[in-house]
Z-matrix of the N, CA and C atoms (Angstrom, degrees):
N
C 1 1.529
C 2 1.556 1 106.52
N 3 1.382 2 114.27 1 138.56
C 4 1.456 3 119.87 2 -178.58
C 5 1.467 4 109.84 3 -76.10
N 6 1.460 5 115.22 4 136.43
C 7 1.346 6 118.76 5 -174.70
C 8 1.573 7 112.80 6 -80.76
N 9 1.286 8 117.72 7 157.44
C 10 1.509 9 118.19 8 174.97
C 11 1.514 10 108.26 9 -85.39
N 12 1.371 11 114.91 10 155.04
C 13 1.420 12 116.85 11 -175.95
C 14 1.545 13 112.93 12 -59.91
N 15 1.353 14 115.41 13 139.25
C 16 1.424 15 124.53 14 -177.51
C 17 1.471 16 114.10 15 71.22
N 18 1.373 17 125.53 16 13.32
C 19 1.389 18 128.37 17 -179.20
C 20 1.591 19 112.38 18 -128.95
N 21 1.277 20 113.74 19 161.01
C 22 1.508 21 116.16 20 177.45
C 23 1.592 22 111.06 21 -71.58
N 24 1.229 23 109.22 22 164.89
C 25 1.540 24 116.76 23 177.96
C 26 1.529 25 112.09 24 -54.85
N 27 1.347 26 121.05 25 126.49
C 28 1.350 27 126.11 26 177.03
C 29 1.525 28 117.31 27 93.64
N 30 1.297 29 117.86 28 -8.92
C 31 1.540 30 126.43 29 179.73
C 32 1.503 31 106.36 30 -70.58
N 33 1.281 32 113.23 31 148.65
C 34 1.363 33 118.06 32 173.64
C 35 1.550 34 113.88 33 -104.76
N 36 1.366 35 115.40 34 117.47
C 37 1.426 36 119.77 35 -165.39
C 38 1.535 37 106.69 36 -68.02
N 39 1.430 38 118.83 37 -37.84
C 40 1.454 39 118.14 38 176.78
C 41 1.500 40 116.91 39 -55.56
N 42 1.389 41 114.24 40 -36.17
C 43 1.426 42 119.48 41 -174.12
C 44 1.446 43 106.17 42 -76.69
N 45 1.408 44 125.20 43 -36.41
C 46 1.444 45 124.02 44 178.30
C 47 1.495 46 107.56 45 -64.84
N 48 1.356 47 116.15 46 -39.69
C 49 1.564 48 117.22 47 -171.31
C 50 1.577 49 101.83 48 -74.11
N 51 1.309 50 122.61 49 -37.37
C 52 1.487 51 118.61 50 -178.78
C 53 1.493 52 111.25 51 -68.84
N 54 1.360 53 121.99 52 -37.82
C 55 1.367 54 125.48 53 -178.93
C 56 1.636 55 108.95 54 -70.88
N 57 1.318 56 117.92 55 -35.16
C 58 1.435 57 117.26 56 176.93
C 59 1.596 58 112.13 57 -72.93
N 60 1.333 59 116.75 58 -31.01
C 61 1.474 60 122.16 59 173.24
C 62 1.553 61 107.71 60 -61.91
N 63 1.305 62 119.40 61 -47.83
C 64 1.449 63 123.57 62 -177.20
C 65 1.511 64 108.14 63 -65.35
N 66 1.433 65 115.13 64 -37.51
C 67 1.428 66 116.95 65 174.14
C 68 1.538 67 119.23 66 -62.63
N 69 1.244 68 118.32 67 -16.31
C 70 1.478 69 122.84 68 -179.79
C 71 1.429 70 113.57 69 -73.44
N 72 1.365 71 119.76 70 -25.73
C 73 1.434 72 123.14 71 -175.18
C 74 1.562 73 113.29 72 -125.46
N 75 1.308 74 115.41 73 -23.27
C 76 1.575 75 112.25 74 -169.50
C 77 1.522 76 116.01 75 -67.18
N 78 1.431 77 115.49 76 -10.89
C 79 1.404 78 115.15 77 -178.63
C 80 1.520 79 111.00 78 -97.07
N 81 1.361 80 117.47 79 -3.09
C 82 1.539 81 125.31 80 -177.66
C 83 1.479 82 109.61 81 -54.85
N 84 1.378 83 119.31 82 -46.83
C 85 1.445 84 117.38 83 -172.27
C 86 1.593 85 111.39 84 -71.61
N 87 1.329 86 116.94 85 -15.82
C 88 1.541 87 119.60 86 -177.21
C 89 1.514 88 117.68 87 -101.05
N 90 1.349 89 113.54 88 -26.12
C 91 1.487 90 123.01 89 -179.36
C 92 1.456 91 119.38 90 -127.15
N 93 1.225 92 125.64 91 144.84
C 94 1.416 93 129.34 92 162.92
C 95 1.552 94 111.62 93 -87.73
N 96 1.307 95 110.50 94 91.12
C 97 1.526 96 114.69 95 -164.57
C 98 1.493 97 108.33 96 -97.69
N 99 1.473 98 110.98 97 138.44
C 100 1.407 99 123.75 98 178.68
C 101 1.468 100 106.14 99 -125.02
N 102 1.168 101 123.20 100 123.61
C 103 1.464 102 126.26 101 176.14
C 104 1.596 103 110.56 102 -115.63
N 105 1.317 104 116.91 103 119.71
C 106 1.498 105 125.26 104 -169.71
C 107 1.499 106 104.88 105 -108.19
N 108 1.342 107 115.25 106 130.81
C 109 1.491 108 123.02 107 167.29
C 110 1.507 109 107.35 108 69.71
N 111 1.225 110 123.01 109 43.81
C 112 1.465 111 125.18 110 -177.19
C 113 1.462 112 108.94 111 -73.47
N 114 1.428 113 119.54 112 -18.73
C 115 1.384 114 124.28 113 -174.28
C 116 1.623 115 107.16 114 -74.72
N 117 1.276 116 115.09 115 -8.91
C 118 1.520 117 118.88 116 178.86
C 119 1.522 118 112.01 117 -75.51
N 120 1.323 119 117.83 118 -24.77
C 121 1.485 120 121.81 119 176.44
C 122 1.500 121 109.55 120 -65.62
N 123 1.440 122 115.35 121 115.55
C 124 1.514 123 116.72 122 179.89
C 125 1.551 124 109.19 123 -64.00
N 126 1.311 125 113.60 124 140.36
C 127 1.470 126 117.09 125 -175.61
C 128 1.592 127 104.35 126 -82.67
N 129 1.273 128 124.22 127 -18.96
C 130 1.421 129 118.58 128 -176.96
C 131 1.499 130 101.75 129 -143.38
N 132 1.457 131 111.24 130 170.51
C 133 1.500 132 120.74 131 175.06
C 134 1.453 133 108.93 132 86.53
N 135 1.396 134 113.57 133 165.11
C 136 1.417 135 120.26 134 -177.54
C 137 1.667 136 111.73 135 -74.89
N 138 1.211 137 109.40 136 138.44
C 139 1.564 138 111.71 137 178.22
C 140 1.541 139 107.83 138 -150.83
N 141 1.277 140 115.67 139 142.85
C 142 1.624 141 120.33 140 171.96
C 143 1.467 142 103.83 141 -110.19
N 144 1.309 143 113.83 142 116.80
C 145 1.455 144 123.39 143 175.06
C 146 1.575 145 111.13 144 -89.80
N 147 1.281 146 115.86 145 124.06
C 148 1.542 147 119.24 146 -179.98
C 149 1.530 148 105.09 147 -113.39
N 150 1.296 149 116.73 148 130.01
C 151 1.439 150 122.81 149 -178.82
C 152 1.583 151 113.00 150 -134.37
N 153 1.240 152 112.87 151 153.33
C 154 1.553 153 116.39 152 170.09
C 155 1.429 154 109.11 153 -75.35
N 156 1.393 155 113.22 154 165.91
C 157 1.494 156 117.79 155 -173.21
C 158 1.466 157 107.41 156 -145.94
N 159 1.333 158 114.21 157 113.78
C 160 1.548 159 120.80 158 172.79
C 161 1.445 160 123.74 159 -122.81
N 162 1.315 161 109.74 160 -10.18
C 163 1.606 162 122.93 161 -177.50
C 164 1.427 163 112.45 162 -149.55
N 165 1.355 164 116.84 163 148.28
C 166 1.495 165 124.61 164 175.43
C 167 1.535 166 108.90 165 -46.77
N 168 1.243 167 120.49 166 -44.32
C 169 1.368 168 127.52 167 -169.98
C 170 1.522 169 113.14 168 -66.49
N 171 1.285 170 117.95 169 -12.08
C 172 1.514 171 117.93 170 -173.51
C 173 1.500 172 112.92 171 -64.57
N 174 1.424 173 112.37 172 -39.83
C 175 1.508 174 112.53 173 -179.07
C 176 1.484 175 113.81 174 -67.51
N 177 1.435 176 118.28 175 -52.25
C 178 1.398 177 117.28 176 172.51
C 179 1.533 178 118.96 177 -47.53
N 180 1.331 179 112.28 178 -48.95
C 181 1.431 180 122.00 179 -178.26
C 182 1.578 181 108.48 180 -54.61
N 183 1.264 182 118.78 181 -53.18
C 184 1.492 183 126.05 182 -177.93
C 185 1.529 184 108.88 183 -60.29
N 186 1.371 185 110.07 184 -37.68
C 187 1.582 186 111.70 185 -177.55
C 188 1.487 187 113.99 186 -61.80
N 189 1.332 188 124.60 187 -25.11
C 190 1.294 189 127.42 188 -174.86
C 191 1.588 190 107.33 189 -100.47
N 192 1.390 191 120.23 190 -4.23
C 193 1.407 192 119.87 191 -173.81
C 194 1.436 193 113.75 192 -110.90
N 195 1.309 194 123.20 193 -8.76
C 196 1.529 195 124.12 194 -173.06
C 197 1.440 196 109.79 195 -85.47
N 198 1.289 197 125.56 196 -14.98
C 199 1.451 198 128.40 197 173.39
C 200 1.434 199 118.13 198 77.58
N 201 1.365 200 118.55 199 14.83
C 202 1.426 201 123.78 200 179.14
C 203 1.593 202 112.64 201 -159.31
N 204 1.243 203 117.30 202 165.67
C 205 1.462 204 117.05 203 -177.91
C 206 1.529 205 105.44 204 -57.30
N 207 1.442 206 118.25 205 142.88
C 208 1.349 207 122.08 206 -179.69
C 209 1.436 208 109.23 207 -144.68
N 210 1.378 209 118.71 208 141.89
C 211 1.512 210 122.36 209 -177.20
C 212 1.546 211 101.23 210 -115.73
N 213 1.294 212 115.03 211 129.03
C 214 1.490 213 121.26 212 -177.14
C 215 1.567 214 105.13 213 -112.30
N 216 1.380 215 111.54 214 143.12
C 217 1.473 216 118.43 215 173.65
C 218 1.579 217 101.10 216 -89.78
N 219 1.290 218 115.28 217 117.38
C 220 1.436 219 125.29 218 -172.25
C 221 1.637 220 113.08 219 -116.41
N 222 1.188 221 119.05 220 133.93
C 223 1.482 222 118.06 221 179.76
C 224 1.448 223 110.25 222 -57.05
N 225 1.388 224 118.82 223 142.03
C 226 1.562 225 120.90 224 -171.29
C 227 1.527 226 115.10 225 -70.47
N 228 1.324 227 117.32 226 -13.84
C 229 1.431 228 124.15 227 168.39
C 230 1.480 229 115.28 228 -52.09
N 231 1.277 230 118.75 229 -35.29
C 232 1.387 231 128.20 230 -172.80
C 233 1.610 232 104.13 231 -72.73
N 234 1.283 233 121.49 232 -25.67
C 235 1.483 234 123.40 233 -170.17
C 236 1.448 235 108.42 234 -88.88
N 237 1.343 236 116.94 235 52.74
C 238 1.536 237 118.63 236 177.31
C 239 1.517 238 106.00 237 -129.20
N 240 1.338 239 107.65 238 152.86
C 241 1.509 240 113.44 239 -178.75
C 242 1.491 241 112.32 240 69.53
N 243 1.415 242 123.31 241 -147.10
C 244 1.310 243 128.97 242 178.09
C 245 1.501 244 112.57 243 -55.35
N 246 1.264 245 118.93 244 -43.93
C 247 1.437 246 126.91 245 -179.61
C 248 1.573 247 113.01 246 -55.00
N 249 1.288 248 111.55 247 -33.53
C 250 1.528 249 118.97 248 179.69
C 251 1.515 250 112.53 249 -62.59
N 252 1.370 251 114.69 250 -24.15
C 253 1.519 252 128.19 251 179.73
C 254 1.528 253 106.56 252 -82.50
N 255 1.352 254 110.56 253 -55.67
C 256 1.520 255 118.53 254 -171.38
C 257 1.509 256 116.75 255 -72.19
N 258 1.316 257 117.29 256 -47.35
C 259 1.472 258 119.81 257 -171.76
C 260 1.527 259 111.59 258 -56.87
N 261 1.284 260 118.86 259 -55.31
C 262 1.469 261 116.06 260 175.50
C 263 1.535 262 119.84 261 -52.58
N 264 1.418 263 115.36 262 -29.48
C 265 1.320 264 119.61 263 -179.03
C 266 1.577 265 109.11 264 -79.39
N 267 1.283 266 115.35 265 -25.52
C 268 1.475 267 122.32 266 169.45
C 269 1.507 268 116.50 267 -70.67
N 270 1.452 269 112.68 268 -16.98
C 271 1.427 270 114.45 269 174.17
C 272 1.634 271 107.75 270 110.58
N 273 1.276 272 123.38 271 6.06
C 274 1.464 273 129.93 272 -163.53
C 275 1.547 274 97.12 273 -92.25
N 276 1.366 275 113.51 274 144.54
C 277 1.495 276 124.96 275 176.66
C 278 1.439 277 114.05 276 -108.09
N 279 1.350 278 120.87 277 131.87
C 280 1.457 279 122.67 278 -178.74
C 281 1.584 280 107.62 279 -88.70
N 282 1.275 281 114.32 280 136.14
C 283 1.545 282 123.82 281 -178.29
C 284 1.487 283 105.17 282 -120.12
N 285 1.417 284 121.75 283 124.18
C 286 1.447 285 123.24 284 170.85
C 287 1.559 286 109.36 285 -95.88
N 288 1.327 287 100.94 286 113.69
C 289 1.550 288 115.80 287 -178.11
C 290 1.574 289 105.46 288 -65.10
N 291 1.306 290 110.86 289 145.39
C 292 1.518 291 115.42 290 175.66
C 293 1.549 292 116.19 291 79.48
N 294 1.245 293 120.19 292 -1.72
C 295 1.466 294 125.43 293 -179.51
C 296 1.723 295 110.31 294 -124.55
N 297 1.214 296 110.19 295 160.98
C 298 1.489 297 113.83 296 174.16
C 299 1.592 298 105.51 297 -94.74
N 300 1.342 299 115.08 298 111.29
C 301 1.403 300 117.23 299 -177.44
C 302 1.545 301 103.79 300 -139.06
N 303 1.340 302 113.53 301 107.84
C 304 1.427 303 115.88 302 -175.48
C 305 1.564 304 114.56 303 -87.95
N 306 1.376 305 114.15 304 -8.17
C 307 1.543 306 118.27 305 -178.99
C 308 1.419 307 113.98 306 -56.36
N 309 1.310 308 117.00 307 -56.32
C 310 1.517 309 114.02 308 -175.43
C 311 1.642 310 115.43 309 -63.03
N 312 1.482 311 111.02 310 -29.88
C 313 1.449 312 112.82 311 175.00
C 314 1.547 313 112.06 312 -68.48
N 315 1.336 314 112.27 313 -40.41
C 316 1.510 315 112.30 314 178.91
C 317 1.577 316 111.69 315 -60.79
N 318 1.319 317 109.58 316 -48.03
C 319 1.620 318 115.79 317 177.90
C 320 1.519 319 108.73 318 -57.35
N 321 1.279 320 118.02 319 -39.35
C 322 1.523 321 114.35 320 176.20
C 323 1.493 322 112.54 321 -67.96
N 324 1.335 323 115.43 322 -36.46
C 325 1.522 324 119.92 323 -178.00
C 326 1.589 325 105.02 324 -62.69
N 327 1.213 326 120.41 325 -39.17
C 328 1.463 327 124.94 326 177.22
C 329 1.417 328 110.53 327 -62.26
N 330 1.259 329 117.29 328 -34.83
C 331 1.603 330 120.01 329 -175.36
C 332 1.470 331 104.92 330 -70.19
N 333 1.359 332 114.29 331 -46.98
C 334 1.486 333 121.61 332 178.50
C 335 1.444 334 119.06 333 -57.61
N 336 1.395 335 112.48 334 -43.24
C 337 1.398 336 119.25 335 175.34
C 338 1.506 337 116.01 336 -70.24
N 339 1.349 338 111.48 337 -11.60
C 340 1.541 339 115.33 338 177.27
C 341 1.635 340 104.80 339 -103.98
N 342 1.253 341 115.52 340 21.42
C 343 1.565 342 123.00 341 176.07
C 344 1.419 343 114.68 342 72.17
N 345 1.407 344 114.15 343 26.38
C 346 1.538 345 116.96 344 -177.74
C 347 1.560 346 109.80 345 -91.03
N 348 1.346 347 110.02 346 -176.28
C 349 1.393 348 121.24 347 178.13
C 350 1.533 349 113.84 348 -116.12
N 351 1.271 350 117.04 349 130.53
C 352 1.519 351 123.72 350 -175.67
C 353 1.529 352 106.50 351 -119.91
N 354 1.297 353 117.93 352 130.71
C 355 1.473 354 123.49 353 177.00
C 356 1.458 355 112.92 354 -109.69
N 357 1.386 356 119.17 355 126.06
C 358 1.425 357 120.70 356 -178.60
C 359 1.452 358 107.82 357 -130.32
N 360 1.398 359 114.67 358 138.61
C 361 1.531 360 121.08 359 170.90
C 362 1.509 361 104.01 360 -95.46
N 363 1.328 362 122.88 361 103.56
C 364 1.452 363 123.78 362 -175.49
C 365 1.448 364 114.80 363 -62.77
N 366 1.337 365 120.93 364 -19.57
C 367 1.509 366 122.90 365 -178.85
C 368 1.448 367 110.08 366 -72.53
N 369 1.336 368 120.81 367 -13.12
C 370 1.433 369 133.26 368 179.04
C 371 1.529 370 112.86 369 70.19
N 372 1.340 371 120.43 370 -10.84
C 373 1.471 372 127.57 371 175.38
C 374 1.457 373 116.32 372 -156.12
N 375 1.288 374 121.83 373 167.88
C 376 1.412 375 119.50 374 178.24
C 377 1.595 376 113.51 375 -68.72
N 378 1.214 377 112.36 376 139.04
C 379 1.449 378 119.59 377 175.37
C 380 1.477 379 112.19 378 -138.06
N 381 1.466 380 112.89 379 -146.05
C 382 1.444 381 114.55 380 -179.74
C 383 1.547 382 112.30 381 -79.87
N 384 1.331 383 114.48 382 -7.78
C 385 1.424 384 118.59 383 -171.53
C 386 1.498 385 119.21 384 86.89
N 387 1.244 386 116.69 385 1.59
C 388 1.577 387 128.64 386 -176.52
C 389 1.456 388 108.70 387 -89.21
N 390 1.364 389 118.62 388 -14.79
C 391 1.597 390 118.01 389 -179.84
C 392 1.594 391 108.09 390 60.34
N 393 1.294 392 113.41 391 67.13
C 394 1.403 393 122.69 392 173.93
C 395 1.570 394 111.57 393 -77.78
N 396 1.356 395 113.02 394 -21.61
C 397 1.493 396 116.63 395 179.96
C 398 1.572 397 109.85 396 -151.84
N 399 1.222 398 117.94 397 162.35
C 400 1.558 399 120.18 398 -179.89
C 401 1.487 400 108.83 399 -151.73
N 402 1.315 401 114.51 400 145.03
C 403 1.432 402 122.49 401 179.10
C 404 1.675 403 110.85 402 -99.59
N 405 1.289 404 112.47 403 167.79
C 406 1.418 405 115.46 404 -166.40
C 407 1.649 406 114.98 405 -84.06
N 408 1.366 407 116.99 406 -2.70
C 409 1.333 408 116.85 407 -171.66
C 410 1.539 409 120.38 408 -58.95
N 411 1.358 410 108.29 409 -44.97
C 412 1.548 411 115.04 410 175.95
C 413 1.481 412 108.94 411 -55.62
N 414 1.287 413 116.82 412 -53.66
C 415 1.519 414 117.27 413 -170.70
C 416 1.467 415 111.82 414 -65.15
N 417 1.400 416 117.73 415 -34.18
C 418 1.419 417 119.98 416 172.29
C 419 1.536 418 118.49 417 -62.63
N 420 1.283 419 111.11 418 -41.78
C 421 1.528 420 114.88 419 175.75
C 422 1.488 421 111.32 420 -61.53
N 423 1.338 422 113.15 421 -48.23
C 424 1.468 423 118.25 422 -173.92
C 425 1.596 424 105.83 423 -62.27
N 426 1.304 425 116.08 424 -42.07
C 427 1.492 426 121.87 425 -175.90
C 428 1.538 427 111.73 426 -63.57
N 429 1.419 428 113.68 427 -44.06
C 430 1.555 429 122.06 428 -179.23
C 431 1.547 430 107.86 429 -69.73
N 432 1.275 431 119.41 430 -36.99
C 433 1.484 432 120.10 431 -171.91
C 434 1.463 433 109.71 432 -98.92
N 435 1.405 434 120.77 433 -1.14
C 436 1.357 435 123.05 434 -178.83
C 437 1.608 436 111.51 435 54.40
N 438 1.256 437 112.16 436 48.44
C 439 1.493 438 119.37 437 -172.58
C 440 1.458 439 108.67 438 -116.58
N 441 1.368 440 120.47 439 143.60
C 442 1.446 441 121.42 440 170.66
C 443 1.496 442 116.22 441 -62.20
N 444 1.284 443 114.15 442 164.04
C 445 1.437 444 120.39 443 174.60
C 446 1.510 445 111.94 444 -108.53
N 447 1.243 446 122.59 445 138.10
C 448 1.553 447 122.64 446 176.72
C 449 1.368 448 110.53 447 -124.54
N 450 1.387 449 121.76 448 108.62
C 451 1.450 450 124.88 449 177.78
C 452 1.560 451 110.54 450 -78.18
N 453 1.359 452 116.42 451 142.18
C 454 1.410 453 126.28 452 173.69
C 455 1.442 454 111.36 453 -137.49
N 456 1.318 455 111.58 454 135.77
C 457 1.524 456 114.19 455 -178.11
C 458 1.536 457 105.64 456 -120.45
N 459 1.336 458 112.45 457 141.96
C 460 1.448 459 121.09 458 178.96
C 461 1.577 460 110.58 459 -128.69
N 462 1.245 461 111.39 460 127.23
C 463 1.492 462 115.85 461 178.32
C 464 1.580 463 115.23 462 -127.87
N 465 1.233 464 120.38 463 143.08
C 466 1.564 465 118.34 464 172.71
C 467 1.463 466 109.90 465 113.61
N 468 1.413 467 119.43 466 -13.15
C 469 1.456 468 123.89 467 -176.10
C 470 1.468 469 111.29 468 -76.06
N 471 1.340 470 117.41 469 -37.37
C 472 1.484 471 122.03 470 177.04
C 473 1.530 472 114.73 471 -76.25
N 474 1.385 473 115.34 472 134.10
C 475 1.400 474 117.80 473 167.77
C 476 1.481 475 115.68 474 -73.40
N 477 1.335 476 115.51 475 131.54
C 478 1.539 477 116.51 476 179.01
C 479 1.543 478 110.48 477 -57.91
N 480 1.413 479 109.49 478 141.13
C 481 1.449 480 118.13 479 179.83
C 482 1.481 481 111.01 480 -51.25
N 483 1.367 482 118.32 481 121.45
C 484 1.373 483 122.76 482 178.40
C 485 1.471 484 115.69 483 84.94
N 486 1.352 485 113.01 484 -1.19
C 487 1.492 486 120.59 485 -172.46
C 488 1.565 487 109.63 486 -77.84
N 489 1.286 488 119.57 487 161.72
C 490 1.387 489 121.99 488 177.19
C 491 1.542 490 108.33 489 -89.30
N 492 1.226 491 119.63 490 168.49
C 493 1.475 492 124.78 491 174.03
C 494 1.558 493 115.01 492 -59.37
N 495 1.263 494 113.79 493 125.72
C 496 1.456 495 119.93 494 -173.45
C 497 1.489 496 115.69 495 -94.73
N 498 1.387 497 118.27 496 138.47
C 499 1.487 498 121.54 497 179.81
C 500 1.534 499 110.65 498 -89.52
N 501 1.302 500 119.61 499 103.68
C 502 1.572 501 131.18 500 176.21
C 503 1.568 502 99.56 501 50.08
N 504 1.380 503 116.24 502 71.95
C 505 1.563 504 120.89 503 171.66
C 506 1.565 505 103.87 504 -65.58
N 507 1.420 506 107.49 505 154.38
C 508 1.505 507 112.58 506 171.71
C 509 1.537 508 109.25 507 -78.04
N 510 1.328 509 112.24 508 138.23
C 511 1.465 510 123.81 509 170.66
C 512 1.340 511 115.21 510 -123.16
N 513 1.352 512 116.81 511 128.96
C 514 1.543 513 118.87 512 -179.54
C 515 1.595 514 106.86 513 -116.89
N 516 1.373 515 110.62 514 141.63
C 517 1.354 516 120.49 515 172.54
C 518 1.493 517 112.88 516 -124.96
N 519 1.337 518 116.00 517 122.39
C 520 1.489 519 115.70 518 -173.95
C 521 1.522 520 108.93 519 -117.53
N 522 1.280 521 121.27 520 125.28
C 523 1.425 522 124.36 521 176.38
C 524 1.491 523 109.09 522 -92.97
N 525 1.328 524 116.42 523 129.35
C 526 1.410 525 125.89 524 -177.38
C 527 1.472 526 114.10 525 -88.18
N 528 1.433 527 119.42 526 174.52
C 529 1.349 528 129.01 527 172.47
C 530 1.580 529 106.81 528 -64.84
N 531 1.387 530 124.89 529 141.81
C 532 1.340 531 125.94 530 172.80
C 533 1.585 532 110.20 531 -58.47
N 534 1.320 533 115.15 532 143.94
C 535 1.545 534 121.76 533 172.41
C 536 1.448 535 111.92 534 -94.37
N 537 1.243 536 117.62 535 152.35
C 538 1.674 537 114.96 536 -176.99
C 539 1.576 538 104.97 537 -70.00
N 540 1.304 539 108.57 538 163.15
C 541 1.334 540 118.06 539 175.51
C 542 1.570 541 111.23 540 -70.02
N 543 1.390 542 116.65 541 137.84
C 544 1.457 543 112.79 542 -179.87
C 545 1.475 544 112.60 543 -68.33
N 546 1.347 545 114.98 544 144.17
C 547 1.430 546 119.99 545 172.29
C 548 1.514 547 113.97 546 -114.98
N 549 1.360 548 119.03 547 175.74
C 550 1.344 549 119.57 548 177.49
C 551 1.624 550 107.51 549 86.94
N 552 1.330 551 112.70 550 143.90
C 553 1.456 552 118.12 551 -175.18
C 554 1.511 553 114.68 552 -100.04
N 555 1.216 554 122.63 553 -17.12
C 556 1.489 555 129.09 554 -169.97
C 557 1.376 556 113.53 555 -86.39
N 558 1.369 557 115.26 556 166.46
C 559 1.510 558 122.29 557 -179.14
C 560 1.502 559 110.05 558 -68.06
N 561 1.315 560 114.35 559 -33.89
C 562 1.539 561 113.70 560 -177.27
C 563 1.660 562 108.66 561 -70.29
N 564 1.292 563 117.98 562 -34.04
C 565 1.441 564 119.07 563 175.13
C 566 1.529 565 110.83 564 -67.83
N 567 1.371 566 113.89 565 -36.10
C 568 1.482 567 117.02 566 178.53
C 569 1.540 568 113.73 567 -69.48
N 570 1.280 569 113.35 568 -32.07
C 571 1.506 570 118.69 569 174.36
C 572 1.565 571 110.44 570 -67.86
N 573 1.334 572 112.08 571 -42.30
C 574 1.458 573 120.45 572 -179.52
C 575 1.530 574 111.63 573 -56.61
N 576 1.461 575 113.84 574 -48.18
C 577 1.365 576 123.04 575 179.45
C 578 1.472 577 109.65 576 -66.28
N 579 1.329 578 123.48 577 -37.73
C 580 1.414 579 119.07 578 179.47
C 581 1.509 580 111.15 579 -71.33
N 582 1.188 581 119.28 580 -30.96
C 583 1.572 582 122.40 581 178.06
C 584 1.609 583 105.55 582 -71.05
N 585 1.301 584 114.83 583 -31.43
C 586 1.433 585 112.81 584 177.78
C 587 1.609 586 116.30 585 -72.17
N 588 1.339 587 107.39 586 -31.99
C 589 1.572 588 117.72 587 170.27
C 590 1.508 589 110.23 588 -62.16
N 591 1.383 590 114.16 589 -47.29
C 592 1.484 591 117.08 590 -179.21
C 593 1.585 592 110.67 591 -64.22
N 594 1.284 593 115.27 592 -43.84
C 595 1.524 594 115.58 593 176.72
C 596 1.438 595 114.76 594 -59.78
N 597 1.255 596 115.37 595 -40.48
C 598 1.473 597 121.59 596 -176.73
C 599 1.511 598 110.50 597 -66.15
N 600 1.430 599 115.73 598 -35.55
C 601 1.389 600 114.99 599 -179.97
C 602 1.555 601 112.56 600 -81.26
N 603 1.373 602 113.79 601 -29.48
C 604 1.481 603 113.19 602 171.38
C 605 1.463 604 112.98 603 -59.12
N 606 1.353 605 121.41 604 -40.93
C 607 1.381 606 128.34 605 -176.96
C 608 1.591 607 108.45 606 -68.17
N 609 1.289 608 111.79 607 -40.63
C 610 1.599 609 115.68 608 178.74
C 611 1.478 610 108.60 609 -60.29
N 612 1.379 611 113.36 610 -50.64
C 613 1.501 612 120.44 611 -173.58
C 614 1.517 613 109.23 612 -53.88
N 615 1.509 614 115.84 613 -43.46
C 616 1.360 615 121.25 614 177.06
C 617 1.413 616 114.81 615 -63.42
N 618 1.432 617 121.20 616 -34.76
C 619 1.435 618 127.78 617 177.07
C 620 1.602 619 108.13 618 -63.69
N 621 1.287 620 110.59 619 -46.47
C 622 1.502 621 112.97 620 -175.94
C 623 1.488 622 114.31 621 -68.89
N 624 1.371 623 116.59 622 -34.86
C 625 1.387 624 122.91 623 170.90
C 626 1.473 625 113.48 624 -59.03
N 627 1.398 626 113.19 625 -41.83
C 628 1.475 627 115.19 626 175.33
C 629 1.488 628 116.32 627 -60.59
N 630 1.371 629 111.77 628 -44.10
C 631 1.447 630 114.23 629 175.22
C 632 1.570 631 117.75 630 -60.15
N 633 1.399 632 111.66 631 -30.94
C 634 1.428 633 115.84 632 177.27
C 635 1.583 634 109.98 633 -70.06
N 636 1.359 635 115.96 634 -43.61
C 637 1.456 636 121.02 635 -179.90
C 638 1.591 637 108.23 636 -58.95
N 639 1.328 638 118.32 637 -44.96
C 640 1.453 639 120.01 638 -174.32
C 641 1.404 640 112.42 639 -79.01
N 642 1.418 641 119.92 640 -8.04
C 643 1.415 642 117.84 641 174.38
C 644 1.433 643 114.52 642 83.10
N 645 1.424 644 123.94 643 12.39
C 646 1.331 645 128.59 644 -174.25
C 647 1.567 646 111.86 645 -62.18
């Protein structure tokens, strides 16, 4: 089956577009959402988006905010039941944590080489959202595809530990400046690029926290 532009083989472009359209408004009843510097998202061309991750909703939220087709690397536990049929057809890629599986990375690389957008949570799993660690996948993809990296920070989606259910909490998403495409072919250079991604995200999280404190 021929793939739709910006999506993996077998994905349905119309379904991706429909889901993104739904994502632009479906969170309005639940969050007071503020998106800062959305104009930094490239409208065309390959790009690897890297984002912090503190709540399940981060992925679906970003999916509707980026303004173009996006392919997410999603843990394979999500590909069960009805979602196991829908997610691949939306263009999302299953990643098995704790195992060496190059298939989703190669599929993501094909998307980038077709001028698409791939979204990676470098922490590999949900955490506090402060990016204490990062894995090499995003840097490897950007290096192989010669694509820029775009950091995005999201705050306010996670309920504070021990906190009560919140009524329409404020959520802030800040798009950072693009990072240079990683260079060098060795593992040391890859590790250096990954640390650069982590540092950029840490800084961006601090920036969005400052925005939240100042009430902007």
